[in-house]
N, C-alpha and C positions, 0 to 999 in steps of 0.2 A: 283422286287418289294417285299418289306417285307410285309408279311401277319400277321395281328393281329388275335389272337384267345384267347378265354378265357380258362384258365387252371384250372382244379379242384385241389385245395390245401387242403390236409387233415386238419381237425380242430386241431389235436394235433400239427401240424407243425406251427400254427399261434398263438394260445393262447386261453385263456378262453373266451374272448368276442365272438369269432366266434363260439365256442361250444354252446353259449346261443342262437345263431341265426340259429342253425342247421335245425329247422323246418320252417324257414322263408327265402326261397331261394333268393327272391329279395333283402331284406335288407342285407342278407349275401353277395350278389354280390356287393352291394353298398359299403360295408365295406372293402372288400378285393381287389376290382378292381378300381383304380383311374380313368381310362378312362370312365368306366361306371358311376362313380360318377359325373364326369364333364358333361357327356351327359345328365344325369337326371337333374342336376342343370340348364343346358342351356334350357332344355325343360320347366321346371317350370318357369324360367325367361321369356321365350317367351310367355307363357300363361298369365303371369301377365301383360306383356306389351300389349298384345292384349286386355286384359280386361280394361286397362287404355286408349287405343287408339281408339278402335272401338265404344264402346257405347257412347251415348250422355247423360251426367249426368245433370239432372235438366233443368232449363229454364233460359233465360235471357230476360229482358224487353228492347225493342228497344226504341229509342228516341221519337217515336210517341205514346208510351204507349202499343204497341203490344208486346205480349209474344211469343218468339220463343224458340224451343229446343236449348239448348246450343250446339254449334258445337263441335263435338269430335275433337281430334287431327288429326285423319285421314281426316275428313271433312275440317279442316283448311288447311291441306297439299294439298288436292285436289283443294280447292279454290285457293290457291296460284299458283298451276300449270296452272289452267284454266286462271287465271288472266294474267300470263306471256304469254301464248299462244295467248290470245286475243290481248294483246299489240303488239305482233309480227305481227298478221294479220292486225291490223290497220296500222302499219308502212308499210306493203306490199300493202296497198291500197284495203283491203277487209273488209269494215265496216260491211257488212251484216253477213259475217262469224264470225266476232268478236262479233257481237251482240248476237249470239247464245251462245258463250262461256261466255259472261258476264252474261247472264240469268242463265246459269248453275252455275257460281261462286256464284251468289246471292242465288241460291237455297241451296248451301252448307252453306253459311254464310250470311244470309239476313241483319244483322246489321253491317257488316264490312264496315267502312267508305271508305276503298280503293276500295272495290267492288262497292259501291254506286257512288263514283267519276268516276270510269271507265265507269259504265253503263250510267251515265248522259252525260259524254263527248262523248261517242259513239253515243248516241241519237241525240246530237247536230250536228253530221255529216250528218244526214238525218232527215227531218221533219217527225213527226208522221203521219201515214196513216189512223188513225181512232181515234174517241174519246176514245176508250178503251186504245189505246197506249198512248194518252195524259194523261189519268188518271194514268196509270202506271208510267209515267215520273214524274208527280206531287207527287206521293207517294214516289218515290226515293228522290225527292228534299226536301220534308217535313222531311224525316228521316235524311237527311244529315245535314240540318241546325239546327236540334235539338240535334245533338250529342254534349255532353259536350266537350269543348276544341277545337271546330272547328275553323279554321283560316279564314282570310278574303278571301283567294282564294276560299274557299267553297261557301261563299256568292256570290262572283262574278260569279262562275259557275252556281249557282242556279238562279241568276238574268238573266243570258243569256238564261237559259231554260224558265223562266217565260216570257221573251220578245218574244221568238220564239213561245210560245203558246198563245201570246197576252192576257195573264192573267193580266190585268191592276190592278185589285184590289190586287192581290198578289204582284205585283211589288211595289205598294205604301206601302203595309204592311211591306215588307222587307226593303224598304228605311227608313221608319220611325222607325224601330226597330234597325237600325244601329246607333251606338253612334256618329260617325263622318263620314257621308257619303262622299265619294270622288266624283270627277267629273263624273265618269261613272254612279254611283248610282243616282246622282242628275239629270243627263241628262235623265236617264231612268224614273225617277219620273216625270220630266216635260212632257215627251211624254205620260206617262200614264194619268196624269191629263188632258192633252189636249184631249186625246182620250175619256176620261170620261166626257168631257165638264165641268170640274170643274174650277170655276173662280179663285181659289187660285193658279192657274198656275203662276201668276206673283210673288207671295210671294216666291215660290221656285226658280223661274228663277233668282231672284236677287242674289242668292247665287253662281251663276256661272258667270264667266267672259264673255267678248264678244265672240260671236261665230265666228269661222273662215269662211270667205266667201266661199259659195258653200258647206259647211258641212251640215250634217243632222240636227244639232242643229239650223243652220241658217234657214233651211226650217221650222223647228218647230216654230221658232220665227215669221216667215212670217204668218204661219197658225194661230198663236195666235192673231196677230194683225188683220188679216182678219176676225177672228171669233168674236171678241169682240169690233171691231171698224168698223161699217158699212160705215162710211164716212171718208173722208180725207185720212189719212195713210192706212186705211183698204182697200180702193179701190186700191191703188198702190200695197200693199202687195198681194192682191188677184191676180192682174195681173202678178206679178212676180212668184207667185206659179203656176199659169196656164201655164206660159212659161216654168217653170221647169218640168211640166207634159209632155212637148213635147221633153224632152231630148232624144238623140239617144240611150243612154244606158237604156235598159228596166227596170232594177232594180231601178235605180235612178228615172226614170219617174214614175214607180209604187209607190215608196215611196211618191213622191210629190202628186200623184193623190189620194192616200189613205188619206193624210192629207187634201186634198180638200174635200173629202167625209165628214170628221169630221167637217170642216168649214161649209158646207152646212147643216149638221145635227144640229149644234149649231144655225145656222141662221134659221132653219126650212124651208128650201127651197127644196121641193121634186123634182121640175123640174130640177134644176141644179144638184142635187144629182143623178138623173137618167142619165143625160148626162155624168157626170164624170164616173159613173159606166159603161156606155157603152165604154168609153175609156179604162177602166181597162179590160173589157171583150175582147176588141180587142187585148190587150197585153197578155191575158190569165193569168192575175194576180189577178182576182177578187176572192172573197171568199163567201161561203154561208152566213156568218154573215153580210157581207156588203149588200147583197141582202135583208136579213131580216130587216136590218136597214132602207132600202128604203121602205119596206112594212109599217113599223111603221110610217115613216114620212108621207106617203100618207094617212094612216088611220087618223093620227092626223089632217091632212089638210081637212078632210071630204070626201076624195076620197076612201071610203071603197071598193066599187065595183072594182075599178081599182087595189087596193092593193091585193084584194083577187084573181083577175085574174092573177096578177104577181106571186103570191104564187102558184097558181094552175099550171102554166106553168113551174115552177122551180122544177127540179127533181134531182138536184145534192145532194148527201148525205153530211152531215157535216164531216169535216176532223178532226178538233180539238175539244176539249171540249168547248172552247169559242164559236166556230161556232155553236155547238149543242145548247148551252144555248141561243145564239142570235136568232137562228131559232125558238126555242120553245117560246121565248119571243115575237118574231114577230107574230107567229101564234096565241098566246094568245091575242095579241092586236087586231087581226082581229076577235076575238070571236070564234076561232077554238080551244077551250081548249082541246077537245079530241085529236085532231091532235098534239097539243103541248105535251100532256102527252105521246102519242105513240112515239114521237121523243125522249123524255127524257128516256123512258123505253128501247129504242134501245141500250143504254149503257150496259144493261145486269147486271150481278153481279159484274162487275169491280168496285172497291171502288173509290170514289172521296174524297180524304182526306180534301179538302177545304170545303166540305159540300154544295157547290153551287147547285149541281144537286139535292140533297135531298130537299133543300129549294124550288127549282123551282117545283119539283114534288109535294111537299106538298101544294104549292100554287095552283096548278092545281086541286089537289084532293079536297081541301077546296072549291074552286069555284064550283066544280061539286057536292059537298055534299057527297062524297064517304068516309065517316068516317071510315068504316071498313077497306078499303084499306089504309087509313092514319095510322091506328093502325098497320097493317101489315108492312108498310114502317118503322114505328118507331121500331118495333121489329127486322126487318131485319138489321137495322143499328147496332144492338148489336151482330152481327155475330162475333165470336172470331177471324176470319181471318183478319178483318180490323177495329176493334173497337179501336178508339183513344179517347183521352180526349174530343176533339172537337166534334167528331161524337157521342160519348156517351151522351154528353150534349144536342146535337140536338135531339137525340132519346127521351130523357126525355121531351124536349120542345114539340115535336110533339104529344107525348102521352098526355101531359097536355092540348093541344088544343082539342083533342078528348074527354077527360074526362070533360073539362069545357063545351063543347057543349052538352054533355049528362046530365049535371046538377049535376055531382058528384064533388061538390065544394071542399071538404076536400082533396080528392085524387088529384084533379087538382092542388090545391095549393102546395101539396107535390111535384108533378112532376115539376111544374114551379120553385119552390124553388131549387130543385136539379139541374135543368138546369142552373139557375143563379149561384149557388155555384160551378158548374163545370167551370165557367169562359167563357161560350160560348159568352157572350156579348163582351168580350175582344178578344177571340181567332178567332171568325169568320172573315175571310178576308173582306167580303162585308157586313157590318152592314146594309147598305141601303136595300139589298135584304131581310135580316132578318126582318127589320122594315116593308118592303112591305108585307111580309107574315102575320105579326101580325096586319096589318092595314086593311086588307080586311074584308068584312062584316061577313063572317063565323067565323072569329077569335075574334069577339067582346067579347064573354064571357071570354076567356082567357086573352084578352088585359085588361079588367077591373080588373081582379085578379092581373095581373102583375103590373099594375099601383099602386095597393095598397100594394104590397110587400115591406117590409123594406129591403133595400139592405144590403148584407153581407159586412162588412168592408173590407174583403180581396179582393172582386171583385166589390166594390161599384162604381168604376170609370166607367166601362163598363155598369153596370146596370143603372146608372144615365143617361148616354148618350143615352141608348136605351129608357128609359122612356121619356127623353126630346124629342126624335125623335117621339115617339108615341103620346105625348101630343100635339106637334105642327102640326102633320100630314105631316111634310116635310120629305125629305130624310135625312138620318143620316149624320152628318158631319164627315169628315175624319180628323184624327189628322194631325197636321202639319208634313210633312215628315221630318225625322231626330229626331223626339221625341223618346226617348228610354223608352218604357213602360215596367214596371216590373209587 
């Protein structure tokens, strides 16, 4: 093997430039030795590449208004490697292991649409095990559908996630924001309207063709007839739906029984609701939210003691965010507002991008007269880790409630105006819940100021609808699904 060594060359043998570098050995070596020169150039180039690859330069704003450190080239490379490994694990039948890798990939590049799609698809393979996991899935969905240039497949993926979480208000919002909803979107919107007990079900159902016999849409049709037609065809539809609840396949029977629960809720029949819930329990397909719905029905029927006893015996924790909201609403209807608040606070610091949890917590705090806690809730929503346009507007609104209650009218008007200018009346998925918060007794000072506010032309549509809701005292109307609101 040939050995390389540096040879001392006298300056007079090379020329005048080297004699000028006689007192600078390193520069002299770079001048006279090509190999040393190329090594030094490679070292400098490597240092420059490291400087461009490793640091994270600046920040980027996600589609939900969150600001993230801009991923460095190294982080993007790591994210891609983790994404590929997660896809291989899913193909090998290991969704739990893939979920860990998807979380790591999102940590490197939180606003990357490919990471968001993968994380949502992975979560669809296994239902969320807690409200915090549901909130995390909702956050991914909100980011994905707000990314500019997203395709229809993204909306379909998000719609599947909303249906799995039973987030009916979000399903309707997504359907009505779709310019030309397809059959899958329309069917999901029909089911959401039925589950919400909205009589405009028929208006949307007409846009779909006849249902295939034995399909889920056919069962939804039977449930709608039974819910809003107590005589004639409704009796026959109810019988057919009850027969479908005895199907030997548990999942199909469970779907039919869950529709029966909605029918009896719309009919306000707590006894039949309890009987159907017992059938679902026998199949182990019941949910905490369905039990809470039964408490509300019994309380509305004047059987408050029975409802409270049922709630006292029920110890299963909520699984999804929708379950937690339903349980809290059920406890609140029984007069157990403190228990409802504790249920909502069990979510912890996990952000809810829809604002539903914050609205429910605010409603409980106003009922309890805990205005200092309401201010803390409003300030907590401004945490930089999960502040979005919707949540920021909700924070201004809650602080406006507290300021109006304390008599600081000018400050309250400024907060309420900022909330309306943020577009919260358009952005909030469940305007009825927002209207309910503003309609309770403790919110009267802020409600009076809000009714007198001149709507901003940019967000006048949502403001006017909210004012109409408050003025009539009824629940807010939901736009016709398929309406593309700008």
